[in-house]
N, C-alpha and C positions, 0 to 999 in steps of 0.2 A: 114139283116146282114148275115144270114146263106147262102143265095144265093150268096152274094158278096164273101164270103169266098170260097164257093165251086167252083164258076166259075172264081175266080181270078180277078173279076172286082172291081176297087176301089169304095169305098162308101164314099161319102162326108158327114161327120157329123160335124155340126157347134155347138160344145159344148164349154162351158166356161172352161178355163184352170183348175180351181179346179176339174171339173168333170174328166178331163183327168188324173190329178194327182191321183185321187181316183181309177180310173181304172187301173193305173199303180202300185197301192199299195204304193204310196208315201204319206208322212205325209203332212197335210195341215198346213198353217201358218195363223196368223191373217190377213195378207195382202191379202190372197186368198179370204177372205170374201168380200173385196171391189170389187172384180171382178163381183160378183152377187148382192151386196147390198152396194153401196158405202157409205151410211150414217150410216150404222149400227155400224161399228167399231169406227167411230169418236164419236158417242153418248156414246158407252161404255167407251172409253178413257176419255171422259169428266167426267163421273160418277166416274171412278177409280181415276182420278187425282184432283177431286174437292177439293178446299181448302176453308175452312170456318168452322163455328161451327155447332152444331146440330140445331140451330134455322134457319140458312140459307139454310140447306139442306132440310128442310121441304117444301120449295117451290116446290121441285121436286115432292113430294108426289107420289112416284112411287111404284107399287107393286113389290115384289121380283119374277117377272115373265118376260117372253120374248115372242114375237110373233113367232109362227111356220111358216113354209113356206106357210101353208095354211091360215095363218092370225089368228089362234086361239091362245089365251093366254095359255102359259105353265108355271105352277108354278115350280120354280127351286129348292125349298127346303121346307121341312115341318117345319123347325126350324124358318124361317123368313117370316114375312108377307109383310114388306116393306123394301126398301133400306135405310140403315142408314150409318153414317160415319164408324161405327164399322164393318159392313158386306159388304161394297161396294167392297172390294178386292175379297171376295168370290163370290159376284154377278158377277163381271167381268169375273172371271174364269169360273164359271158355264154357264153364258150366252154365252161366246165364245165357250166353249166346246159343248154346245147344238147346236149352229148354225152351 
C-alpha cells in the first residue's frame, strides 16, 4: 500500500463495502452485515420478531452469545444465560452491535 501511495500507482483492493465504509469513518448499518454474512441478520430478526409464548421459544434453546468472525462463541451479557422473550430485544441489539 505504501509503495502504491509513493509511486502513484493504483492498487486494486477487493474489499466488501462495509470495510470501505469503516475505512472512510462512516457508520455501519444492519444491512451492511448482509454483505459479509447474508444469513446472520435474518436470524437475528427472526429472534427479535418471534411471536409466541415462553413455552414455544424454548425450542430455540439458544445461549445469549454469538459467534465471532473466527467462529468462537462470545457471551454478550453477564446478566443472561439464554435468550428469552423478555431479553430478545437486548440480544438483538448486542449481537448486531458486536458483529
